[in-house]
N, CA, C and O atoms as CSV, one atom per row, in Angstrom:
chain,resi,resn,atom,element,x,y,z
A,1,MET,N,N,6.471,-11.631,1.357
A,1,MET,CA,C,7.530,-11.381,2.312
A,1,MET,C,C,8.109,-12.739,2.716
A,1,MET,O,O,7.379,-13.644,3.123
A,2,ASN,N,N,9.422,-12.863,2.598
A,2,ASN,CA,C,10.039,-14.134,2.978
A,2,ASN,C,C,10.274,-14.181,4.502
A,2,ASN,O,O,10.033,-13.205,5.212
A,3,GLU,N,N,10.744,-15.330,4.975
A,3,GLU,CA,C,10.913,-15.519,6.424
A,3,GLU,C,C,11.913,-14.548,7.044
A,3,GLU,O,O,11.700,-14.076,8.160
A,4,ASP,N,N,13.004,-14.243,6.334
A,4,ASP,CA,C,14.002,-13.295,6.858
A,4,ASP,C,C,13.418,-11.895,6.968
A,4,ASP,O,O,13.626,-11.209,7.970
A,5,GLU,N,N,12.689,-11.469,5.945
A,5,GLU,CA,C,12.067,-10.142,5.973
A,5,GLU,C,C,11.041,-10.060,7.096
A,5,GLU,O,O,10.962,-9.051,7.797
A,6,LEU,N,N,10.262,-11.114,7.266
A,6,LEU,CA,C,9.263,-11.141,8.334
A,6,LEU,C,C,9.936,-11.082,9.704
A,6,LEU,O,O,9.468,-10.373,10.595
A,7,ALA,N,N,11.022,-11.817,9.873
A,7,ALA,CA,C,11.752,-11.793,11.148
A,7,ALA,C,C,12.300,-10.398,11.433
A,7,ALA,O,O,12.220,-9.921,12.565
A,8,ARG,N,N,12.858,-9.740,10.414
A,8,ARG,CA,C,13.374,-8.370,10.606
A,8,ARG,C,C,12.250,-7.397,10.942
A,8,ARG,O,O,12.409,-6.522,11.793
A,9,LEU,N,N,11.109,-7.558,10.266
A,9,LEU,CA,C,9.965,-6.695,10.548
A,9,LEU,C,C,9.490,-6.877,11.979
A,9,LEU,O,O,9.257,-5.896,12.686
A,10,LYS,N,N,9.347,-8.108,12.408
A,10,LYS,CA,C,8.898,-8.367,13.780
A,10,LYS,C,C,9.895,-7.837,14.808
A,10,LYS,O,O,9.503,-7.333,15.860
A,11,GLU,N,N,11.183,-7.955,14.496
A,11,GLU,CA,C,12.212,-7.426,15.389
A,11,GLU,C,C,12.115,-5.905,15.483
A,11,GLU,O,O,12.193,-5.343,16.575
A,12,TRP,N,N,11.946,-5.242,14.345
A,12,TRP,CA,C,11.809,-3.790,14.317
A,12,TRP,C,C,10.588,-3.345,15.118
A,12,TRP,O,O,10.659,-2.391,15.893
A,13,ILE,N,N,9.478,-4.037,14.928
A,13,ILE,CA,C,8.261,-3.694,15.663
A,13,ILE,C,C,8.482,-3.886,17.160
A,13,ILE,O,O,8.083,-3.035,17.956
A,14,ALA,N,N,9.107,-4.979,17.550
A,14,ALA,CA,C,9.358,-5.257,18.975
A,14,ALA,C,C,10.248,-4.196,19.610
A,14,ALA,O,O,10.107,-3.899,20.796
A,15,GLU,N,N,11.169,-3.620,18.829
A,15,GLU,CA,C,12.028,-2.553,19.358
A,15,GLU,C,C,11.221,-1.315,19.713
A,15,GLU,O,O,11.581,-0.585,20.636
A,16,HIS,N,N,10.140,-1.071,18.997
A,16,HIS,CA,C,9.327,0.134,19.190
A,16,HIS,C,C,8.124,-0.090,20.097
A,16,HIS,O,O,7.693,0.815,20.812
A,17,CYS,N,N,7.600,-1.275,20.059
A,17,CYS,CA,C,6.455,-1.578,20.925
A,17,CYS,C,C,6.466,-3.068,21.225
A,17,CYS,O,O,5.951,-3.886,20.463
A,18,GLU,N,N,7.066,-3.387,22.351
A,18,GLU,CA,C,7.311,-4.759,22.771
A,18,GLU,C,C,6.086,-5.655,22.718
A,18,GLU,O,O,6.180,-6.810,22.302
A,19,GLU,N,N,4.962,-5.147,23.127
A,19,GLU,CA,C,3.758,-5.959,23.242
A,19,GLU,C,C,2.798,-5.755,22.069
A,19,GLU,O,O,1.596,-5.988,22.204
A,20,ALA,N,N,3.309,-5.332,20.947
A,20,ALA,CA,C,2.464,-5.058,19.787
A,20,ALA,C,C,1.714,-6.294,19.334
A,20,ALA,O,O,2.218,-7.414,19.415
A,21,MET,N,N,0.512,-6.069,18.859
A,21,MET,CA,C,-0.281,-7.145,18.260
A,21,MET,C,C,-0.258,-6.952,16.750
A,21,MET,O,O,-0.258,-5.829,16.246
A,22,MET,N,N,-0.239,-8.080,16.043
A,22,MET,CA,C,-0.226,-8.032,14.588
A,22,MET,C,C,-1.354,-8.899,14.057
A,22,MET,O,O,-1.780,-9.851,14.711
A,23,ALA,N,N,-1.832,-8.564,12.871
A,23,ALA,CA,C,-2.862,-9.349,12.192
A,23,ALA,C,C,-2.160,-10.416,11.356
A,23,ALA,O,O,-1.429,-10.093,10.420
A,24,ASP,N,N,-2.377,-11.665,11.688
A,24,ASP,CA,C,-1.705,-12.767,11.004
A,24,ASP,C,C,-1.968,-12.752,9.502
A,24,ASP,O,O,-3.105,-12.606,9.054
A,25,GLY,N,N,-0.898,-12.904,8.743
A,25,GLY,CA,C,-1.002,-13.011,7.301
A,25,GLY,C,C,-1.094,-11.705,6.556
A,25,GLY,O,O,-1.160,-11.703,5.327
A,26,LEU,N,N,-1.102,-10.585,7.269
A,26,LEU,CA,C,-1.231,-9.279,6.616
A,26,LEU,C,C,0.030,-8.431,6.772
A,26,LEU,O,O,-0.018,-7.208,6.635
A,27,GLU,N,N,1.145,-9.077,7.054
A,27,GLU,CA,C,2.396,-8.360,7.315
A,27,GLU,C,C,2.813,-7.453,6.155
A,27,GLU,O,O,3.395,-6.393,6.383
A,28,ASP,N,N,2.523,-7.854,4.925
A,28,ASP,CA,C,2.892,-7.030,3.774
A,28,ASP,C,C,2.128,-5.706,3.721
A,28,ASP,O,O,2.486,-4.816,2.951
A,29,ALA,N,N,1.093,-5.574,4.524
A,29,ALA,CA,C,0.296,-4.347,4.542
A,29,ALA,C,C,0.699,-3.406,5.684
A,29,ALA,O,O,0.104,-2.338,5.835
A,30,ILE,N,N,1.690,-3.781,6.481
A,30,ILE,CA,C,2.141,-2.919,7.577
A,30,ILE,C,C,2.845,-1.696,6.986
A,30,ILE,O,O,3.740,-1.815,6.149
A,31,ILE,N,N,2.421,-0.531,7.442
A,31,ILE,CA,C,3.038,0.708,6.958
A,31,ILE,C,C,3.793,1.442,8.058
A,31,ILE,O,O,4.449,2.447,7.786
A,32,GLY,N,N,3.711,0.960,9.293
A,32,GLY,CA,C,4.470,1.605,10.353
A,32,GLY,C,C,3.877,1.368,11.723
A,32,GLY,O,O,3.090,0.449,11.947
A,33,ILE,N,N,4.288,2.234,12.625
A,33,ILE,CA,C,3.842,2.192,14.008
A,33,ILE,C,C,3.323,3.574,14.366
A,33,ILE,O,O,3.944,4.586,14.041
A,34,ALA,N,N,2.176,3.607,15.040
A,34,ALA,CA,C,1.602,4.874,15.490
A,34,ALA,C,C,1.951,5.074,16.957
A,34,ALA,O,O,1.863,4.153,17.768
A,35,GLU,N,N,2.350,6.299,17.276
A,35,GLU,CA,C,2.699,6.633,18.648
A,35,GLU,C,C,1.968,7.896,19.073
A,35,GLU,O,O,1.785,8.823,18.284
A,36,ARG,N,N,1.551,7.915,20.340
A,36,ARG,CA,C,0.897,9.088,20.898
A,36,ARG,C,C,1.207,9.129,22.378
A,36,ARG,O,O,1.290,8.089,23.033
A,37,CYS,N,N,1.373,10.298,22.892
A,37,CYS,CA,C,1.705,10.497,24.298
A,37,CYS,C,C,0.737,9.737,25.206
A,37,CYS,O,O,-0.479,9.804,25.029
A,38,SER,N,N,1.286,9.026,26.164
A,38,SER,CA,C,0.529,8.308,27.196
A,38,SER,C,C,-0.330,7.167,26.662
A,38,SER,O,O,-1.229,6.696,27.358
A,39,CYS,N,N,-0.067,6.720,25.441
A,39,CYS,CA,C,-0.813,5.608,24.848
A,39,CYS,C,C,0.176,4.569,24.328
A,39,CYS,O,O,1.318,4.893,24.002
A,40,PRO,N,N,-0.272,3.320,24.254
A,40,PRO,CA,C,0.640,2.311,23.711
A,40,PRO,C,C,0.890,2.537,22.225
A,40,PRO,O,O,0.009,3.013,21.509
A,41,SER,N,N,2.079,2.199,21.765
A,41,SER,CA,C,2.382,2.247,20.339
A,41,SER,C,C,1.653,1.096,19.663
A,41,SER,O,O,1.535,0.008,20.228
A,42,LEU,N,N,1.163,1.342,18.444
A,42,LEU,CA,C,0.364,0.350,17.736
A,42,LEU,C,C,0.879,0.138,16.326
A,42,LEU,O,O,1.364,1.069,15.683
A,43,VAL,N,N,0.772,-1.088,15.852
A,43,VAL,CA,C,1.109,-1.403,14.472
A,43,VAL,C,C,0.005,-0.846,13.571
A,43,VAL,O,O,-1.180,-0.949,13.890
A,44,VAL,N,N,0.407,-0.257,12.445
A,44,VAL,CA,C,-0.547,0.354,11.516
A,44,VAL,C,C,-0.509,-0.384,10.180
A,44,VAL,O,O,0.558,-0.631,9.618
A,45,TYR,N,N,-1.691,-0.728,9.689
A,45,TYR,CA,C,-1.842,-1.415,8.414
A,45,TYR,C,C,-2.529,-0.507,7.407
A,45,TYR,O,O,-3.354,0.329,7.777
A,46,ASP,N,N,-2.193,-0.669,6.148
A,46,ASP,CA,C,-2.887,0.006,5.056
A,46,ASP,C,C,-4.106,-0.847,4.709
A,46,ASP,O,O,-3.964,-1.988,4.270
A,47,PHE,N,N,-5.294,-0.298,4.905
A,47,PHE,CA,C,-6.537,-1.041,4.698
A,47,PHE,C,C,-6.624,-1.596,3.275
A,47,PHE,O,O,-6.968,-2.762,3.085
A,48,GLU,N,N,-6.316,-0.773,2.283
A,48,GLU,CA,C,-6.424,-1.214,0.887
A,48,GLU,C,C,-5.437,-2.329,0.569
A,48,GLU,O,O,-5.759,-3.251,-0.181
A,49,ARG,N,N,-4.247,-2.249,1.132
A,49,ARG,CA,C,-3.285,-3.344,0.932
A,49,ARG,C,C,-3.808,-4.635,1.552
A,49,ARG,O,O,-3.636,-5.714,0.986
A,50,CYS,N,N,-4.443,-4.525,2.708
A,50,CYS,CA,C,-5.040,-5.709,3.336
A,50,CYS,C,C,-6.102,-6.317,2.421
A,50,CYS,O,O,-6.162,-7.535,2.254
A,51,VAL,N,N,-6.928,-5.472,1.836
A,51,VAL,CA,C,-7.949,-5.952,0.903
A,51,VAL,C,C,-7.281,-6.673,-0.262
A,51,VAL,O,O,-7.716,-7.755,-0.656
A,52,GLY,N,N,-6.239,-6.083,-0.806
A,52,GLY,CA,C,-5.521,-6.697,-1.915
A,52,GLY,C,C,-4.940,-8.056,-1.551
A,52,GLY,O,O,-4.987,-8.987,-2.354
A,53,ILE,N,N,-4.394,-8.174,-0.348
A,53,ILE,CA,C,-3.839,-9.451,0.108
A,53,ILE,C,C,-4.937,-10.505,0.168
A,53,ILE,O,O,-4.745,-11.629,-0.295
A,54,LEU,N,N,-6.085,-10.149,0.737
A,54,LEU,CA,C,-7.181,-11.108,0.837
A,54,LEU,C,C,-7.689,-11.523,-0.540
A,54,LEU,O,O,-8.036,-12.684,-0.757
A,55,MET,N,N,-7.729,-10.575,-1.462
A,55,MET,CA,C,-8.185,-10.893,-2.817
A,55,MET,C,C,-7.211,-11.854,-3.497
A,55,MET,O,O,-7.619,-12.849,-4.096
A,56,GLU,N,N,-5.927,-11.543,-3.397
A,56,GLU,CA,C,-4.921,-12.365,-4.070
A,56,GLU,C,C,-4.725,-13.714,-3.383
A,56,GLU,O,O,-4.729,-14.758,-4.034
A,57,ARG,N,N,-4.556,-13.681,-2.084
A,57,ARG,CA,C,-4.239,-14.899,-1.338
A,57,ARG,C,C,-5.425,-15.853,-1.232
A,57,ARG,O,O,-5.280,-17.066,-1.378
A,58,ASP,N,N,-6.604,-15.277,-0.974
A,58,ASP,CA,C,-7.771,-16.111,-0.683
A,58,ASP,C,C,-8.791,-16.154,-1.818
A,58,ASP,O,O,-9.816,-16.826,-1.709
A,59,GLY,N,N,-8.510,-15.434,-2.908
A,59,GLY,CA,C,-9.414,-15.453,-4.055
A,59,GLY,C,C,-10.744,-14.755,-3.809
A,59,GLY,O,O,-11.737,-15.065,-4.467
A,60,MET,N,N,-10.772,-13.822,-2.876
A,60,MET,CA,C,-12.009,-13.096,-2.576
A,60,MET,C,C,-12.240,-12.002,-3.610
A,60,MET,O,O,-11.301,-11.502,-4.230
A,61,THR,N,N,-13.508,-11.641,-3.783
A,61,THR,CA,C,-13.822,-10.445,-4.550
A,61,THR,C,C,-13.475,-9.250,-3.673
A,61,THR,O,O,-13.278,-9.403,-2.468
A,62,GLU,N,N,-13.400,-8.073,-4.262
A,62,GLU,CA,C,-13.108,-6.879,-3.461
A,62,GLU,C,C,-14.180,-6.674,-2.399
A,62,GLU,O,O,-13.865,-6.370,-1.248
A,63,GLU,N,N,-15.431,-6.836,-2.772
A,63,GLU,CA,C,-16.528,-6.646,-1.821
A,63,GLU,C,C,-16.435,-7.631,-0.659
A,63,GLU,O,O,-16.613,-7.246,0.496
A,64,ASP,N,N,-16.155,-8.901,-0.959
A,64,ASP,CA,C,-16.024,-9.907,0.098
A,64,ASP,C,C,-14.817,-9.628,0.988
A,64,ASP,O,O,-14.887,-9.803,2.205
A,65,ALA,N,N,-13.708,-9.191,0.381
A,65,ALA,CA,C,-12.501,-8.896,1.152
A,65,ALA,C,C,-12.740,-7.732,2.110
A,65,ALA,O,O,-12.328,-7.788,3.269
A,66,VAL,N,N,-13.397,-6.684,1.635
A,66,VAL,CA,C,-13.699,-5.529,2.488
A,66,VAL,C,C,-14.604,-5.964,3.639
A,66,VAL,O,O,-14.349,-5.621,4.793
A,67,GLU,N,N,-15.662,-6.719,3.327
A,67,GLU,CA,C,-16.592,-7.174,4.362
A,67,GLU,C,C,-15.879,-8.058,5.388
A,67,GLU,O,O,-16.066,-7.892,6.593
A,68,PHE,N,N,-15.069,-8.990,4.909
A,68,PHE,CA,C,-14.318,-9.871,5.808
A,68,PHE,C,C,-13.386,-9.070,6.706
A,68,PHE,O,O,-13.344,-9.281,7.918
A,69,LEU,N,N,-12.642,-8.155,6.106
A,69,LEU,CA,C,-11.673,-7.356,6.850
A,69,LEU,C,C,-12.367,-6.485,7.895
A,69,LEU,O,O,-11.928,-6.416,9.043
A,70,GLU,N,N,-13.441,-5.827,7.497
A,70,GLU,CA,C,-14.160,-4.953,8.429
A,70,GLU,C,C,-14.725,-5.738,9.614
A,70,GLU,O,O,-14.631,-5.290,10.757
A,71,PHE,N,N,-15.306,-6.896,9.347
A,71,PHE,CA,C,-15.967,-7.652,10.402
A,71,PHE,C,C,-14.981,-8.437,11.257
A,71,PHE,O,O,-15.062,-8.404,12.485
A,72,ASN,N,N,-14.052,-9.143,10.620
A,72,ASN,CA,C,-13.192,-10.085,11.335
A,72,ASN,C,C,-11.874,-9.512,11.829
A,72,ASN,O,O,-11.257,-10.078,12.732
A,73,THR,N,N,-11.434,-8.411,11.258
A,73,THR,CA,C,-10.122,-7.889,11.635
A,73,THR,C,C,-10.242,-6.492,12.221
A,73,THR,O,O,-9.898,-6.281,13.384
A,74,VAL,N,N,-10.718,-5.544,11.447
A,74,VAL,CA,C,-10.867,-4.173,11.936
A,74,VAL,C,C,-11.864,-4.129,13.094
A,74,VAL,O,O,-11.684,-3.369,14.045
A,75,GLY,N,N,-12.903,-4.938,13.009
A,75,GLY,CA,C,-13.950,-4.935,14.026
A,75,GLY,C,C,-13.666,-5.821,15.229
A,75,GLY,O,O,-14.520,-5.978,16.103
A,76,ALA,N,N,-12.476,-6.399,15.280
A,76,ALA,CA,C,-12.139,-7.293,16.392
A,76,ALA,C,C,-11.292,-6.552,17.419
A,76,ALA,O,O,-10.121,-6.264,17.170
A,77,TRP,N,N,-11.870,-6.248,18.554
A,77,TRP,CA,C,-11.135,-5.592,19.635
A,77,TRP,C,C,-10.446,-6.678,20.459
A,77,TRP,O,O,-11.103,-7.555,21.019
A,78,VAL,N,N,-9.125,-6.609,20.525
A,78,VAL,CA,C,-8.375,-7.602,21.303
A,78,VAL,C,C,-7.535,-6.921,22.382
A,78,VAL,O,O,-6.512,-7.450,22.817
A,79,GLY,N,N,-7.974,-5.762,22.797
A,79,GLY,CA,C,-7.295,-5.048,23.865
A,79,GLY,C,C,-6.635,-3.766,23.387
A,79,GLY,O,O,-6.717,-3.417,22.210
A,80,PRO,N,N,-5.978,-3.064,24.312
A,80,PRO,CA,C,-5.407,-1.760,23.991
A,80,PRO,C,C,-4.278,-1.796,22.955
A,80,PRO,O,O,-3.876,-0.745,22.457
A,81,ARG,N,N,-3.771,-2.954,22.629
A,81,ARG,CA,C,-2.711,-3.077,21.618
A,81,ARG,C,C,-3.266,-3.504,20.253
A,81,ARG,O,O,-2.501,-3.855,19.355
A,82,THR,N,N,-4.589,-3.475,20.100
A,82,THR,CA,C,-5.219,-3.815,18.828
A,82,THR,C,C,-4.646,-2.921,17.726
A,82,THR,O,O,-4.584,-1.704,17.900
A,83,PRO,N,N,-4.228,-3.497,16.598
A,83,PRO,CA,C,-3.635,-2.694,15.524
A,83,PRO,C,C,-4.621,-1.678,14.934
A,83,PRO,O,O,-5.836,-1.778,15.106
A,84,LEU,N,N,-4.055,-0.714,14.243
A,84,LEU,CA,C,-4.834,0.302,13.532
A,84,LEU,C,C,-4.847,-0.027,12.045
A,84,LEU,O,O,-3.895,-0.606,11.521
A,85,PHE,N,N,-5.939,0.347,11.365
A,85,PHE,CA,C,-6.068,0.138,9.928
A,85,PHE,C,C,-6.381,1.490,9.287
A,85,PHE,O,O,-7.446,2.068,9.503
A,86,LEU,N,N,-5.438,1.969,8.504
A,86,LEU,CA,C,-5.529,3.295,7.897
A,86,LEU,C,C,-6.245,3.222,6.557
A,86,LEU,O,O,-5.871,2.443,5.680
A,87,ARG,N,N,-7.266,4.034,6.411
A,87,ARG,CA,C,-7.965,4.185,5.128
A,87,ARG,C,C,-7.551,5.539,4.571
A,87,ARG,O,O,-7.660,6.562,5.247
A,88,ARG,N,N,-7.083,5.531,3.350
A,88,ARG,CA,C,-6.636,6.777,2.709
A,88,ARG,C,C,-7.773,7.341,1.857
A,88,ARG,O,O,-8.568,6.583,1.302
A,89,PRO,N,N,-7.850,8.673,1.752
A,89,PRO,CA,C,-8.897,9.254,0.894
A,89,PRO,C,C,-8.598,8.936,-0.572
A,89,PRO,O,O,-7.439,8.789,-0.959
A,90,PRO,N,N,-9.655,8.831,-1.383
A,90,PRO,CA,C,-9.437,8.563,-2.805
A,90,PRO,C,C,-8.697,9.713,-3.480
A,90,PRO,O,O,-8.880,10.882,-3.141
A,91,ARG,N,N,-7.873,9.353,-4.424
A,91,ARG,CA,C,-7.147,10.383,-5.197
A,91,ARG,C,C,-7.919,10.687,-6.463
A,91,ARG,O,O,-8.531,9.808,-7.068
A,92,SER,N,N,-7.876,11.936,-6.845
A,92,SER,CA,C,-8.606,12.304,-8.068
A,92,SER,C,C,-7.698,12.291,-9.267
A,92,SER,O,O,-8.140,12.575,-10.380
């Protein structure tokens, strides 16, 4: 994602949830914003895309990327605006 695309993405997110939190460096894995009555809107990431980014960008194995993501990102509570990470069921 280039700087213009990132700026547009951040602007779009800010329009929907002003105080949204994002995971640095994983912008290409954003799939949308989750909304629910009486709750803050949250940025949603595709878990598998995040794994792919870590593998490509940082040279991690899939196992290391999953472990890193689960412990350092998905497992990091930073308040009620903490992003969501969507895991999709396997396709047959």
